N, CA, C and O atoms as CSV, one atom per row, in Angstrom:
chain,resi,resn,atom,element,x,y,z
A,1,MET,N,N,20.238,-7.543,0.930
A,1,MET,CA,C,19.372,-6.766,0.737
A,1,MET,C,C,18.564,-6.273,1.982
A,1,MET,O,O,18.183,-7.003,2.896
A,2,ASP,N,N,18.379,-5.050,1.891
A,2,ASP,CA,C,17.677,-4.553,3.197
A,2,ASP,C,C,16.178,-5.013,3.448
A,2,ASP,O,O,15.520,-5.230,2.430
A,3,LEU,N,N,15.636,-5.167,4.522
A,3,LEU,CA,C,14.386,-5.589,4.755
A,3,LEU,C,C,13.298,-4.952,4.165
A,3,LEU,O,O,12.315,-5.564,3.748
A,4,ASP,N,N,13.471,-3.440,4.102
A,4,ASP,CA,C,12.351,-2.604,3.470
A,4,ASP,C,C,12.276,-3.092,2.043
A,4,ASP,O,O,11.181,-3.339,1.539
A,5,GLU,N,N,13.505,-3.251,1.315
A,5,GLU,CA,C,13.376,-3.497,-0.111
A,5,GLU,C,C,12.922,-4.939,-0.292
A,5,GLU,O,O,12.425,-5.243,-1.377
A,6,GLN,N,N,13.033,-5.770,0.573
A,6,GLN,CA,C,12.817,-7.244,0.443
A,6,GLN,C,C,11.220,-7.272,0.442
A,6,GLN,O,O,10.642,-8.059,-0.307
A,7,TYR,N,N,10.609,-6.538,1.159
A,7,TYR,CA,C,9.016,-6.610,1.517
A,7,TYR,C,C,8.672,-5.704,0.630
A,7,TYR,O,O,7.480,-5.844,0.353
A,8,MET,N,N,9.285,-4.627,-0.084
A,8,MET,CA,C,8.601,-3.865,-1.005
A,8,MET,C,C,8.650,-4.603,-2.317
A,8,MET,O,O,7.848,-4.293,-3.198
A,9,ARG,N,N,9.553,-5.578,-2.512
A,9,ARG,CA,C,9.508,-6.396,-3.798
A,9,ARG,C,C,8.380,-7.476,-3.782
A,9,ARG,O,O,8.045,-8.025,-4.831
A,10,LYS,N,N,7.857,-7.747,-2.708
A,10,LYS,CA,C,6.684,-8.515,-2.465
A,10,LYS,C,C,5.413,-7.634,-2.847
A,10,LYS,O,O,4.444,-8.075,-3.465
A,11,ALA,N,N,5.548,-6.387,-2.413
A,11,ALA,CA,C,4.466,-5.571,-2.789
A,11,ALA,C,C,4.401,-5.452,-4.249
A,11,ALA,O,O,3.357,-5.666,-4.864
A,12,LEU,N,N,5.476,-5.120,-4.800
A,12,LEU,CA,C,5.602,-5.123,-6.370
A,12,LEU,C,C,5.291,-6.326,-6.996
A,12,LEU,O,O,4.832,-6.194,-8.131
A,13,GLU,N,N,5.436,-7.721,-6.484
A,13,GLU,CA,C,4.763,-8.840,-7.101
A,13,GLU,C,C,3.258,-8.681,-7.177
A,13,GLU,O,O,2.683,-9.101,-8.181
A,14,GLU,N,N,2.611,-8.142,-6.256
A,14,GLU,CA,C,1.048,-7.832,-5.848
A,14,GLU,C,C,0.554,-6.852,-6.892
A,14,GLU,O,O,-0.469,-7.077,-7.538
A,15,ALA,N,N,1.455,-5.513,-7.087
A,15,ALA,CA,C,1.263,-4.663,-8.142
A,15,ALA,C,C,1.158,-5.214,-9.519
A,15,ALA,O,O,0.278,-4.896,-10.318
A,16,ARG,N,N,2.347,-6.267,-9.795
A,16,ARG,CA,C,2.238,-6.749,-11.087
A,16,ARG,C,C,1.052,-7.593,-11.473
A,16,ARG,O,O,0.605,-7.617,-12.620
A,17,ALA,N,N,0.471,-8.413,-10.280
A,17,ALA,CA,C,-0.530,-9.020,-10.328
A,17,ALA,C,C,-1.754,-8.392,-10.780
A,17,ALA,O,O,-2.585,-8.877,-11.548
A,18,ALA,N,N,-1.772,-7.276,-10.225
A,18,ALA,CA,C,-2.718,-6.170,-10.279
A,18,ALA,C,C,-3.024,-5.865,-11.847
A,18,ALA,O,O,-4.062,-5.938,-12.506
A,19,GLY,N,N,-1.692,-5.494,-12.171
A,19,GLY,CA,C,-1.488,-4.925,-13.581
A,19,GLY,C,C,-2.061,-6.037,-14.631
A,19,GLY,O,O,-2.759,-5.743,-15.601
A,20,ALA,N,N,-1.682,-7.270,-14.307
A,20,ALA,CA,C,-1.847,-8.327,-15.191
A,20,ALA,C,C,-3.619,-8.639,-15.504
A,20,ALA,O,O,-4.189,-9.177,-16.453
A,21,ALA,N,N,-4.090,-8.067,-14.317
A,21,ALA,CA,C,-5.423,-8.484,-14.327
A,21,ALA,C,C,-6.388,-7.225,-14.836
A,21,ALA,O,O,-7.618,-7.272,-14.841
A,22,GLY,N,N,-5.675,-6.221,-15.212
A,22,GLY,CA,C,-6.023,-5.250,-15.708
A,22,GLY,C,C,-6.642,-3.952,-14.734
A,22,GLY,O,O,-7.425,-3.092,-15.137
A,23,GLU,N,N,-6.149,-4.043,-13.541
A,23,GLU,CA,C,-6.274,-3.036,-12.303
A,23,GLU,C,C,-5.027,-2.247,-12.180
A,23,GLU,O,O,-3.921,-2.663,-12.527
A,24,ILE,N,N,-5.241,-1.213,-11.723
A,24,ILE,CA,C,-4.082,-0.147,-11.617
A,24,ILE,C,C,-2.953,-0.850,-10.647
A,24,ILE,O,O,-3.209,-1.197,-9.494
A,25,PRO,N,N,-1.835,-0.990,-11.194
A,25,PRO,CA,C,-0.840,-1.788,-10.423
A,25,PRO,C,C,-0.331,-1.051,-9.053
A,25,PRO,O,O,0.659,-0.319,-9.067
A,26,ILE,N,N,-0.895,-1.239,-8.176
A,26,ILE,CA,C,-0.613,-1.001,-6.920
A,26,ILE,C,C,-0.595,-2.101,-6.139
A,26,ILE,O,O,-1.608,-2.799,-6.163
A,27,GLY,N,N,0.484,-2.492,-5.317
A,27,GLY,CA,C,0.407,-3.728,-4.465
A,27,GLY,C,C,0.737,-3.361,-2.980
A,27,GLY,O,O,1.386,-2.357,-2.686
A,28,ALA,N,N,0.305,-4.139,-2.182
A,28,ALA,CA,C,0.565,-3.851,-0.557
A,28,ALA,C,C,0.513,-5.360,0.021
A,28,ALA,O,O,-0.264,-6.273,-0.259
A,29,VAL,N,N,1.684,-5.310,0.993
A,29,VAL,CA,C,1.837,-6.355,2.006
A,29,VAL,C,C,1.928,-5.731,3.596
A,29,VAL,O,O,2.440,-4.633,3.815
A,30,ILE,N,N,1.415,-6.506,4.562
A,30,ILE,CA,C,1.457,-5.840,5.876
A,30,ILE,C,C,2.428,-7.000,6.593
A,30,ILE,O,O,2.186,-8.206,6.547
A,31,VAL,N,N,3.463,-6.451,7.198
A,31,VAL,CA,C,4.284,-7.314,8.132
A,31,VAL,C,C,4.270,-7.065,9.566
A,31,VAL,O,O,4.128,-5.933,10.029
A,32,CYS,N,N,4.426,-8.176,10.315
A,32,CYS,CA,C,4.246,-8.151,11.663
A,32,CYS,C,C,5.016,-9.138,12.130
A,32,CYS,O,O,4.909,-10.304,11.750
A,33,GLY,N,N,5.932,-8.689,13.077
A,33,GLY,CA,C,6.887,-9.818,13.557
A,33,GLY,C,C,7.814,-10.340,12.648
A,33,GLY,O,O,8.151,-11.509,12.832
A,34,ASP,N,N,8.332,-9.684,11.644
A,34,ASP,CA,C,9.161,-10.215,10.610
A,34,ASP,C,C,8.522,-11.430,9.661
A,34,ASP,O,O,9.099,-12.322,9.039
A,35,ARG,N,N,7.094,-11.113,9.794
A,35,ARG,CA,C,6.393,-12.392,8.745
A,35,ARG,C,C,5.241,-11.519,8.052
A,35,ARG,O,O,4.556,-10.681,8.638
A,36,ILE,N,N,5.166,-11.815,6.905
A,36,ILE,CA,C,4.109,-11.244,6.023
A,36,ILE,C,C,2.796,-11.765,6.474
A,36,ILE,O,O,2.603,-12.972,6.325
A,37,ILE,N,N,1.775,-10.967,7.052
A,37,ILE,CA,C,0.385,-11.431,7.461
A,37,ILE,C,C,-0.734,-11.057,6.426
A,37,ILE,O,O,-1.860,-11.554,6.436
A,38,ALA,N,N,-0.306,-10.165,5.576
A,38,ALA,CA,C,-1.373,-9.891,4.477
A,38,ALA,C,C,-0.844,-9.290,3.170
A,38,ALA,O,O,0.187,-8.621,3.234
A,39,ARG,N,N,-1.346,-9.435,2.196
A,39,ARG,CA,C,-0.959,-9.134,0.697
A,39,ARG,C,C,-2.008,-9.072,0.070
A,39,ARG,O,O,-2.947,-9.867,0.125
A,40,ALA,N,N,-1.893,-7.948,-0.680
A,40,ALA,CA,C,-3.165,-7.668,-1.603
A,40,ALA,C,C,-2.684,-6.495,-2.775
A,40,ALA,O,O,-1.598,-5.916,-2.805
A,41,HIS,N,N,-3.820,-6.332,-3.713
A,41,HIS,CA,C,-3.487,-5.474,-4.737
A,41,HIS,C,C,-4.948,-4.887,-4.844
A,41,HIS,O,O,-5.960,-5.284,-4.266
A,42,ASN,N,N,-4.788,-3.740,-5.819
A,42,ASN,CA,C,-5.984,-3.079,-6.216
A,42,ASN,C,C,-7.035,-4.012,-6.943
A,42,ASN,O,O,-6.830,-4.728,-7.923
A,43,LEU,N,N,-8.173,-3.840,-6.255
A,43,LEU,CA,C,-9.423,-4.683,-6.995
A,43,LEU,C,C,-10.790,-3.877,-7.322
A,43,LEU,O,O,-11.926,-4.348,-7.390
A,44,THR,N,N,-10.367,-2.505,-7.510
A,44,THR,CA,C,-11.665,-1.637,-7.560
A,44,THR,C,C,-12.362,-2.181,-9.184
A,44,THR,O,O,-13.582,-2.146,-9.340
A,45,GLU,N,N,-11.561,-2.598,-10.154
A,45,GLU,CA,C,-12.351,-3.187,-11.264
A,45,GLU,C,C,-12.916,-4.361,-11.059
A,45,GLU,O,O,-14.055,-4.595,-11.461
A,46,THR,N,N,-12.181,-5.246,-10.405
A,46,THR,CA,C,-12.906,-6.626,-10.298
A,46,THR,C,C,-13.987,-6.541,-9.359
A,46,THR,O,O,-15.004,-7.169,-9.655
A,47,LEU,N,N,-13.973,-5.784,-8.107
A,47,LEU,CA,C,-15.127,-5.757,-7.318
A,47,LEU,C,C,-16.141,-4.764,-7.660
A,47,LEU,O,O,-17.198,-4.683,-7.035
A,48,ILE,N,N,-15.809,-3.932,-8.740
A,48,ILE,CA,C,-16.503,-2.819,-8.993
A,48,ILE,C,C,-16.968,-1.824,-7.905
A,48,ILE,O,O,-18.098,-1.365,-7.739
A,49,ASP,N,N,-15.649,-1.557,-7.084
A,49,ASP,CA,C,-15.954,-1.013,-5.678
A,49,ASP,C,C,-14.802,0.120,-5.587
A,49,ASP,O,O,-13.647,-0.293,-5.477
A,50,VAL,N,N,-15.021,1.491,-5.625
A,50,VAL,CA,C,-13.795,2.433,-5.850
A,50,VAL,C,C,-13.085,2.379,-4.357
A,50,VAL,O,O,-12.004,2.961,-4.276
A,51,THR,N,N,-13.616,1.706,-3.117
A,51,THR,CA,C,-12.833,1.461,-2.204
A,51,THR,C,C,-11.890,0.338,-2.006
A,51,THR,O,O,-11.276,0.083,-0.970
A,52,ALA,N,N,-11.848,-0.350,-3.213
A,52,ALA,CA,C,-11.032,-1.718,-2.977
A,52,ALA,C,C,-9.507,-1.409,-3.405
A,52,ALA,O,O,-8.981,-2.053,-4.313
A,53,HIS,N,N,-8.937,-0.561,-2.823
A,53,HIS,CA,C,-7.663,-0.235,-3.031
A,53,HIS,C,C,-6.762,-1.194,-2.168
A,53,HIS,O,O,-7.261,-1.670,-1.148
A,54,ALA,N,N,-5.432,-1.519,-2.520
A,54,ALA,CA,C,-4.786,-2.470,-2.121
A,54,ALA,C,C,-4.431,-2.157,-0.552
A,54,ALA,O,O,-4.429,-3.056,0.289
A,55,GLU,N,N,-4.234,-1.257,-0.349
A,55,GLU,CA,C,-4.184,-0.845,1.391
A,55,GLU,C,C,-5.496,-1.323,2.207
A,55,GLU,O,O,-5.420,-1.867,3.308
A,56,MET,N,N,-6.632,-1.072,1.577
A,56,MET,CA,C,-7.711,-1.385,2.182
A,56,MET,C,C,-8.052,-2.798,2.369
A,56,MET,O,O,-8.608,-3.244,3.373
A,57,GLN,N,N,-7.685,-3.478,1.344
A,57,GLN,CA,C,-7.756,-4.892,1.059
A,57,GLN,C,C,-6.685,-5.777,2.223
A,57,GLN,O,O,-6.999,-6.795,2.841
A,58,ALA,N,N,-5.444,-5.088,2.284
A,58,ALA,CA,C,-4.500,-5.549,3.239
A,58,ALA,C,C,-4.614,-5.430,4.571
A,58,ALA,O,O,-4.259,-6.284,5.384
A,59,ILE,N,N,-5.261,-4.048,4.892
A,59,ILE,CA,C,-5.871,-3.856,6.234
A,59,ILE,C,C,-6.673,-4.773,6.837
A,59,ILE,O,O,-6.538,-5.250,7.964
A,60,THR,N,N,-7.698,-5.042,5.852
A,60,THR,CA,C,-8.912,-6.093,6.330
A,60,THR,C,C,-8.272,-7.454,6.749
A,60,THR,O,O,-8.478,-8.083,7.787
A,61,MET,N,N,-7.469,-7.758,5.734
A,61,MET,CA,C,-6.782,-9.145,5.870
A,61,MET,C,C,-6.037,-9.324,7.208
A,61,MET,O,O,-6.216,-10.256,7.993
A,62,ALA,N,N,-5.071,-8.174,7.374
A,62,ALA,CA,C,-4.274,-8.249,8.403
A,62,ALA,C,C,-5.220,-8.245,9.790
A,62,ALA,O,O,-4.944,-9.082,10.649
A,63,ALA,N,N,-6.285,-7.356,10.012
A,63,ALA,CA,C,-7.014,-7.366,10.973
A,63,ALA,C,C,-7.558,-8.897,11.278
A,63,ALA,O,O,-7.426,-9.445,12.372
A,64,ASN,N,N,-8.170,-9.473,10.165
A,64,ASN,CA,C,-8.636,-10.621,10.468
A,64,ASN,C,C,-7.531,-11.541,10.881
A,64,ASN,O,O,-7.673,-12.293,11.845
A,65,GLN,N,N,-6.496,-11.502,10.214
A,65,GLN,CA,C,-5.324,-12.681,10.680
A,65,GLN,C,C,-4.895,-12.398,12.206
A,65,GLN,O,O,-4.497,-13.334,12.899
A,66,LEU,N,N,-4.974,-11.237,12.658
A,66,LEU,CA,C,-4.534,-10.807,14.221
A,66,LEU,C,C,-5.684,-10.945,14.980
A,66,LEU,O,O,-5.541,-11.059,16.197
A,67,GLY,N,N,-7.054,-10.962,14.393
A,67,GLY,CA,C,-8.046,-11.042,15.404
A,67,GLY,C,C,-8.199,-9.612,16.065
A,67,GLY,O,O,-8.499,-9.627,17.259
A,68,GLY,N,N,-8.028,-8.320,15.431
A,68,GLY,CA,C,-8.193,-7.068,16.165
A,68,GLY,C,C,-8.011,-5.944,14.929
A,68,GLY,O,O,-7.311,-6.077,13.926
A,69,LYS,N,N,-8.780,-4.895,15.269
A,69,LYS,CA,C,-8.871,-3.870,14.276
A,69,LYS,C,C,-7.711,-2.969,14.379
A,69,LYS,O,O,-7.468,-2.210,13.441
A,70,TYR,N,N,-6.913,-2.987,15.521
A,70,TYR,CA,C,-5.674,-2.204,15.773
A,70,TYR,C,C,-4.307,-2.844,15.403
A,70,TYR,O,O,-3.886,-3.895,15.888
A,71,LEU,N,N,-3.678,-2.092,14.500
A,71,LEU,CA,C,-2.193,-2.857,14.039
A,71,LEU,C,C,-0.934,-1.888,14.291
A,71,LEU,O,O,-0.214,-1.453,13.393
A,72,PRO,N,N,-0.811,-1.661,15.465
A,72,PRO,CA,C,0.351,-0.542,15.872
A,72,PRO,C,C,1.754,-1.496,15.801
A,72,PRO,O,O,2.815,-0.890,15.648
A,73,GLN,N,N,1.778,-2.776,15.893
A,73,GLN,CA,C,2.830,-3.425,15.725
A,73,GLN,C,C,3.287,-3.741,14.324
A,73,GLN,O,O,4.368,-4.304,14.150
A,74,CYS,N,N,2.484,-3.392,13.287
A,74,CYS,CA,C,2.406,-3.828,11.882
A,74,CYS,C,C,3.289,-2.537,10.924
A,74,CYS,O,O,3.456,-1.339,11.154
A,75,THR,N,N,3.643,-3.251,10.010
A,75,THR,CA,C,4.360,-2.116,8.981
A,75,THR,C,C,3.587,-2.547,7.608
A,75,THR,O,O,3.491,-3.739,7.314
A,76,LEU,N,N,3.094,-1.617,6.860
A,76,LEU,CA,C,2.493,-1.515,5.801
A,76,LEU,C,C,3.435,-1.129,4.722
A,76,LEU,O,O,4.085,-0.085,4.788
A,77,TYR,N,N,3.516,-1.968,3.718
A,77,TYR,CA,C,4.464,-1.505,2.564
A,77,TYR,C,C,3.588,-1.412,1.337
A,77,TYR,O,O,2.873,-2.360,1.010
A,78,VAL,N,N,3.631,-0.338,0.689
A,78,VAL,CA,C,2.745,-0.125,-0.569
A,78,VAL,C,C,3.534,0.319,-1.638
A,78,VAL,O,O,4.580,0.886,-1.323
A,79,THR,N,N,3.260,0.185,-2.906
A,79,THR,CA,C,4.174,0.679,-4.075
A,79,THR,C,C,4.016,2.105,-4.310
A,79,THR,O,O,4.978,2.756,-4.718
A,80,VAL,N,N,2.763,2.709,-4.066
A,80,VAL,CA,C,2.617,4.042,-4.306
A,80,VAL,C,C,1.913,4.828,-2.879
A,80,VAL,O,O,1.146,4.330,-2.055
A,81,GLU,N,N,2.370,5.956,-2.921
A,81,GLU,CA,C,1.836,6.709,-1.733
A,81,GLU,C,C,0.412,6.624,-1.562
A,81,GLU,O,O,-0.372,6.945,-2.456
A,82,PRO,N,N,0.042,6.177,-0.373
A,82,PRO,CA,C,-1.750,6.197,-0.194
A,82,PRO,C,C,-2.168,7.275,-0.564
A,82,PRO,O,O,-1.521,8.322,-0.567
A,83,CYS,N,N,-3.626,7.082,-1.017
A,83,CYS,CA,C,-4.492,8.151,-1.102
A,83,CYS,C,C,-5.153,8.749,0.143
A,83,CYS,O,O,-4.922,8.067,1.141
A,84,THR,N,N,-5.849,9.743,0.348
A,84,THR,CA,C,-6.308,10.185,1.570
A,84,THR,C,C,-7.338,9.302,2.196
A,84,THR,O,O,-7.620,9.389,3.391
A,85,MET,N,N,-7.928,8.407,1.333
A,85,MET,CA,C,-8.928,7.574,1.766
A,85,MET,C,C,-8.283,6.391,2.646
A,85,MET,O,O,-8.810,5.974,3.678
A,86,CYS,N,N,-7.159,5.934,2.147
A,86,CYS,CA,C,-6.381,4.911,2.645
A,86,CYS,C,C,-5.559,5.498,3.744
A,86,CYS,O,O,-5.447,4.834,4.775
A,87,ALA,N,N,-4.954,6.690,3.651
A,87,ALA,CA,C,-4.355,7.220,4.895
A,87,ALA,C,C,-5.241,7.156,5.840
A,87,ALA,O,O,-4.832,6.607,6.863
A,88,GLY,N,N,-6.397,7.555,5.856
A,88,GLY,CA,C,-7.410,7.694,7.173
A,88,GLY,C,C,-7.525,6.357,7.546
A,88,GLY,O,O,-7.321,6.162,8.744
A,89,ALA,N,N,-7.843,5.197,6.745
A,89,ALA,CA,C,-7.738,3.737,7.010
A,89,ALA,C,C,-6.447,3.261,7.926
A,89,ALA,O,O,-6.538,2.608,8.966
A,90,ILE,N,N,-5.401,3.661,7.402
A,90,ILE,CA,C,-4.111,3.659,8.059
A,90,ILE,C,C,-4.041,4.096,9.379
A,90,ILE,O,O,-3.408,3.521,10.265
A,91,GLY,N,N,-4.792,5.268,9.527
A,91,GLY,CA,C,-4.729,6.043,10.758
A,91,GLY,C,C,-5.523,5.446,11.839
A,91,GLY,O,O,-5.187,5.332,13.017
A,92,TRP,N,N,-6.783,5.027,11.203
A,92,TRP,CA,C,-7.744,4.429,12.159
A,92,TRP,C,C,-7.244,2.886,12.601
A,92,TRP,O,O,-7.620,2.418,13.675
A,93,ALA,N,N,-6.479,2.227,11.809
A,93,ALA,CA,C,-6.073,0.997,12.066
A,93,ALA,C,C,-4.761,1.058,13.155
A,93,ALA,O,O,-4.280,0.094,13.751
A,94,GLN,N,N,-4.324,2.498,13.235
A,94,GLN,CA,C,-3.086,2.579,14.023
A,94,GLN,C,C,-1.749,1.944,13.681
A,94,GLN,O,O,-0.810,1.690,14.436
A,95,ILE,N,N,-1.858,1.767,12.530
A,95,ILE,CA,C,-0.425,1.177,11.913
A,95,ILE,C,C,0.613,1.882,12.411
A,95,ILE,O,O,0.573,3.089,12.647
A,96,GLY,N,N,1.616,1.115,12.592
A,96,GLY,CA,C,2.863,1.712,13.202
A,96,GLY,C,C,3.959,2.306,12.437
A,96,GLY,O,O,4.750,3.133,12.892
A,97,ARG,N,N,3.961,1.798,11.153
A,97,ARG,CA,C,4.803,2.195,10.173
A,97,ARG,C,C,4.491,2.008,8.723
A,97,ARG,O,O,4.261,0.887,8.271
A,98,LEU,N,N,4.481,2.988,8.055
A,98,LEU,CA,C,4.106,3.007,6.734
A,98,LEU,C,C,5.374,2.999,5.640
A,98,LEU,O,O,6.188,3.921,5.695
A,99,VAL,N,N,5.470,2.315,5.001
A,99,VAL,CA,C,6.774,2.593,3.988
A,99,VAL,C,C,6.042,2.402,2.421
A,99,VAL,O,O,5.227,1.518,2.156
A,100,TYR,N,N,6.501,3.369,1.534
A,100,TYR,CA,C,6.215,3.416,0.328
A,100,TYR,C,C,7.011,3.459,-0.748
A,100,TYR,O,O,8.180,3.727,-0.473
A,101,GLY,N,N,6.749,3.270,-1.988
A,101,GLY,CA,C,7.743,3.349,-2.961
A,101,GLY,C,C,7.561,4.766,-3.712
A,101,GLY,O,O,8.292,5.689,-3.350
A,102,ALA,N,N,6.743,4.954,-4.610
A,102,ALA,CA,C,6.593,6.207,-5.414
A,102,ALA,C,C,5.516,7.163,-4.891
A,102,ALA,O,O,4.458,6.783,-4.388
A,103,ASP,N,N,5.876,8.409,-5.054
A,103,ASP,CA,C,5.109,9.541,-4.399
A,103,ASP,C,C,3.848,9.565,-5.609
A,103,ASP,O,O,4.000,9.273,-6.796
A,104,ASP,N,N,2.795,9.924,-5.055
A,104,ASP,CA,C,1.508,10.305,-6.029
A,104,ASP,C,C,1.218,11.790,-5.731
A,104,ASP,O,O,0.600,12.257,-4.774
A,105,GLU,N,N,1.813,12.441,-6.787
A,105,GLU,CA,C,1.612,13.978,-6.526
A,105,GLU,C,C,0.180,14.644,-6.823
A,105,GLU,O,O,-0.213,15.754,-6.463
A,106,LYS,N,N,-0.499,13.660,-7.584
A,106,LYS,CA,C,-1.879,14.118,-7.629
A,106,LYS,C,C,-2.755,13.781,-6.795
A,106,LYS,O,O,-3.568,14.650,-6.481
A,107,ARG,N,N,-2.867,12.441,-6.182
A,107,ARG,CA,C,-3.716,12.066,-5.255
A,107,ARG,C,C,-3.170,11.699,-4.006
A,107,ARG,O,O,-4.033,11.305,-3.220
A,108,GLY,N,N,-1.868,11.700,-3.511
A,108,GLY,CA,C,-1.407,11.161,-2.261
A,108,GLY,C,C,-1.818,12.031,-1.106
A,108,GLY,O,O,-2.316,13.156,-1.147
A,109,PHE,N,N,-1.495,11.245,-0.014
A,109,PHE,CA,C,-2.179,11.997,1.290
A,109,PHE,C,C,-1.195,12.999,1.633
A,109,PHE,O,O,-1.604,13.996,2.228
A,110,GLN,N,N,0.083,12.897,1.345
A,110,GLN,CA,C,0.944,14.072,1.865
A,110,GLN,C,C,0.503,15.460,1.552
A,110,GLN,O,O,0.689,16.422,2.298
A,111,ARG,N,N,-0.087,15.497,0.413
A,111,ARG,CA,C,-0.503,16.953,-0.166
A,111,ARG,C,C,-1.842,16.992,0.583
A,111,ARG,O,O,-1.959,17.884,1.424
A,112,TYR,N,N,-2.880,16.139,0.394
A,112,TYR,CA,C,-4.100,16.436,0.714
A,112,TYR,C,C,-4.722,16.257,2.303
A,112,TYR,O,O,-5.725,16.820,2.741
A,113,ALA,N,N,-3.860,15.341,3.006
A,113,ALA,CA,C,-4.153,15.003,4.357
A,113,ALA,C,C,-2.955,14.505,5.185
A,113,ALA,O,O,-2.928,13.410,5.748
A,114,PRO,N,N,-1.791,15.580,5.208
A,114,PRO,CA,C,-0.766,15.003,5.918
A,114,PRO,C,C,-0.827,14.607,7.332
A,114,PRO,O,O,0.145,14.190,7.963
A,115,HIS,N,N,-2.001,14.753,7.796
A,115,HIS,CA,C,-1.942,14.685,9.358
A,115,HIS,C,C,-3.076,13.231,9.534
A,115,HIS,O,O,-3.622,13.039,10.621
A,116,ALA,N,N,-3.284,12.439,8.533
A,116,ALA,CA,C,-4.338,11.377,8.615
A,116,ALA,C,C,-3.878,10.230,9.315
A,116,ALA,O,O,-4.649,9.404,9.804
A,117,LEU,N,N,-2.535,10.150,9.380
A,117,LEU,CA,C,-2.058,8.789,9.874
A,117,LEU,C,C,-1.986,8.939,11.390
A,117,LEU,O,O,-1.916,10.076,11.855
A,118,HIS,N,N,-1.998,7.894,12.183
A,118,HIS,CA,C,-2.005,7.989,13.613
A,118,HIS,C,C,-0.876,8.737,13.926
A,118,HIS,O,O,0.023,8.589,13.098
A,119,PRO,N,N,-0.593,9.570,14.939
A,119,PRO,CA,C,0.613,10.343,15.333
A,119,PRO,C,C,1.714,9.363,15.558
A,119,PRO,O,O,2.839,9.713,15.199
A,120,LYS,N,N,1.569,8.259,16.065
A,120,LYS,CA,C,2.840,7.546,16.428
A,120,LYS,C,C,3.307,6.724,14.904
A,120,LYS,O,O,4.296,5.992,14.911
A,121,CYS,N,N,2.737,6.869,14.014
A,121,CYS,CA,C,3.019,6.050,12.666
A,121,CYS,C,C,4.325,6.919,12.100
A,121,CYS,O,O,4.312,8.149,12.057
A,122,THR,N,N,5.386,6.152,11.700
A,122,THR,CA,C,6.492,6.632,11.019
A,122,THR,C,C,6.439,6.168,9.481
A,122,THR,O,O,5.941,5.105,9.110
A,123,VAL,N,N,7.004,7.085,8.681
A,123,VAL,CA,C,6.720,6.746,7.376
A,123,VAL,C,C,8.250,6.881,6.753
A,123,VAL,O,O,9.030,7.789,7.038
A,124,THR,N,N,8.509,5.809,5.860
A,124,THR,CA,C,9.655,5.688,5.168
A,124,THR,C,C,9.025,5.815,3.557
A,124,THR,O,O,8.150,5.037,3.177
A,125,ARG,N,N,9.538,6.804,2.742
A,125,ARG,CA,C,9.313,6.918,1.201
A,125,ARG,C,C,10.350,6.610,0.306
A,125,ARG,O,O,11.532,6.762,0.614
A,126,GLY,N,N,10.007,6.220,-0.697
A,126,GLY,CA,C,11.188,6.069,-1.643
A,126,GLY,C,C,11.916,4.713,-1.763
A,126,GLY,O,O,12.979,4.592,-2.372
A,127,VAL,N,N,11.327,3.784,-1.195
A,127,VAL,CA,C,11.907,2.432,-1.196
A,127,VAL,C,C,11.498,1.786,-2.536
A,127,VAL,O,O,10.315,1.529,-2.760
A,128,LEU,N,N,12.591,1.495,-3.529
A,128,LEU,CA,C,12.631,0.832,-4.770
A,128,LEU,C,C,11.436,2.078,-5.593
A,128,LEU,O,O,10.450,1.769,-6.262
A,129,GLU,N,N,11.804,3.157,-5.350
A,129,GLU,CA,C,10.986,4.243,-5.929
A,129,GLU,C,C,10.919,4.166,-7.600
A,129,GLU,O,O,9.859,4.128,-8.225
A,130,GLU,N,N,11.772,4.155,-7.985
A,130,GLU,CA,C,11.906,3.854,-9.513
A,130,GLU,C,C,11.367,2.849,-10.193
A,130,GLU,O,O,10.720,2.979,-11.232
A,131,GLU,N,N,11.646,1.687,-9.561
A,131,GLU,CA,C,10.663,0.593,-10.075
A,131,GLU,C,C,9.228,0.768,-9.730
A,131,GLU,O,O,8.427,0.386,-10.583
A,132,CYS,N,N,8.823,1.212,-8.773
A,132,CYS,CA,C,7.438,1.419,-8.339
A,132,CYS,C,C,6.836,2.527,-9.515
A,132,CYS,O,O,5.792,2.376,-10.149
A,133,LYS,N,N,7.563,3.403,-9.597
A,133,LYS,CA,C,7.015,4.606,-10.661
A,133,LYS,C,C,6.972,3.993,-11.987
A,133,LYS,O,O,6.031,4.183,-12.757
A,134,SER,N,N,7.997,3.247,-12.267
A,134,SER,CA,C,7.979,2.743,-13.721
A,134,SER,C,C,6.951,1.602,-14.097
A,134,SER,O,O,6.616,1.389,-15.262
A,135,LEU,N,N,6.525,0.956,-13.115
A,135,LEU,CA,C,5.407,0.100,-13.394
A,135,LEU,C,C,4.111,0.824,-13.493
A,135,LEU,O,O,3.266,0.427,-14.295
A,136,MET,N,N,3.874,1.965,-12.658
A,136,MET,CA,C,2.709,2.719,-12.760
A,136,MET,C,C,2.608,3.382,-14.184
A,136,MET,O,O,1.559,3.455,-14.824
A,137,GLN,N,N,3.951,3.903,-14.637
A,137,GLN,CA,C,4.003,4.831,-15.887
A,137,GLN,C,C,3.804,3.768,-17.063
A,137,GLN,O,O,3.002,4.025,-17.962
A,138,GLN,N,N,4.461,2.689,-17.060
A,138,GLN,CA,C,4.298,1.749,-18.218
A,138,GLN,C,C,2.776,1.111,-18.277
A,138,GLN,O,O,2.348,0.666,-19.342
A,139,PHE,N,N,2.006,1.092,-17.105
A,139,PHE,CA,C,0.593,0.713,-17.249
A,139,PHE,C,C,-0.061,1.649,-17.869
A,139,PHE,O,O,-0.850,1.333,-18.759
A,140,PHE,N,N,0.109,2.765,-17.575
A,140,PHE,CA,C,-0.900,4.032,-18.059
A,140,PHE,C,C,-0.569,4.502,-19.437
A,140,PHE,O,O,-1.383,5.107,-20.135
A,141,LYS,N,N,0.834,4.164,-19.872
A,141,LYS,CA,C,1.437,4.451,-21.336
A,141,LYS,C,C,0.741,3.267,-22.061
A,141,LYS,O,O,0.503,3.456,-23.254
A,142,GLU,N,N,0.393,2.126,-21.545
A,142,GLU,CA,C,-0.302,1.177,-22.411
A,142,GLU,C,C,-1.729,1.304,-22.551
A,142,GLU,O,O,-2.327,0.921,-23.557
A,143,LYS,N,N,-2.301,1.858,-21.519
A,143,LYS,CA,C,-3.738,2.348,-21.462
A,143,LYS,C,C,-4.010,3.463,-22.504
A,143,LYS,O,O,-5.102,3.505,-23.071
A,144,ARG,N,N,-3.299,4.122,-22.695
A,144,ARG,CA,C,-3.420,5.218,-23.654
A,144,ARG,C,C,-3.214,5.023,-25.066
A,144,ARG,O,O,-3.325,5.972,-25.842
């Protein structure tokens, strides 16, 4: 199995934990030097905080783990395309690589803020896309 898929599966584990807790099932992991240094999922309902997205939680954990706010040597894996807020945080943290599963056509940064990431950040999209998309669709189907 390719490394991107391996780490995205870890992000999917986080997303499933979010869904089980009644949160929108989005999960994230940050990898540095072939090691996961942060794992998180949405906590907006739990913390009653609209900014408590999986990516934001993971960035904070990774910065604390490494002892610095810039993460150019890190890769962020997230199950759904980041929103503009998270893309801004990814940019400010100078994360070197972003890998995501499913596109978010309604709220994704590619549509609203395509230049929010740091200029050196590379993006890989569509890793385990169907699995990531299916998890979101199933969650909202059950909510309705």
